[in-house]
C-alpha positions, -999 to 999 in steps of 0.1 A, spaced: 3 0 -2 30 21 6 37 26 -34 2 35 -45 2 73 -57 -24 98 -47 -63 92 -61 -51 58 -72 -74 28 -60 -71 -9 -55 -83 -39 -38 -71 -52 -4 -60 -87 -8 -46 -94 26 -33 -79 56 -1 -97 70 2 -91 106 -14 -107 136 -19 -99 170 -29 -65 187 -19 -46 152 -37 -72 132 -72 -69 151 -68 -27 150 -60 -27 118 -91 -53 108 -114 -33 132 -107 -4 113 -123 -19 79 -93 -30 63 -103 -61 56 -94 -89 24 -120 -77 -7 -125 -42 8 -116 -13 -21 -92 14 -10 -82 49 -26 -51 70 -15 -69 105 -13 -34 119 1 -2 121 21 10 144 47 39 164 37 66 140 46 49 114 30 37 98 65 5 93 74 -12 86 41 -51 90 39 -73 66 23 -106 67 18 -124 28 29 -161 20 34 -174 57 28 -150 72 54 -113 92 52 -85 71 72 -51 78 85 -28 51 87 11 53 93 32 40 67 44 14 95 10 0 96 3 2 58 33 -19 49 14 -48 61 -17 -44 39 -13 -62 4 -33 -42 -25 -38 -52 -61 -38 -18 -79 -65 -12 -106 
């Protein structure tokens, strides 16, 4: 997910983390098959703003590294 550009869309293929962080990511709605769009990035490129399930979500790059996305 970190490699995606602004306004680029894709579908989550997998979330590759377990434990507390994995649960938190999934609780935010980032699950397999969910469409996501990168809305923008902070000036230093961290965090990233995502459009997911009708709301905007901010995610650190260290968290985004665990999410595999198939880009459209």
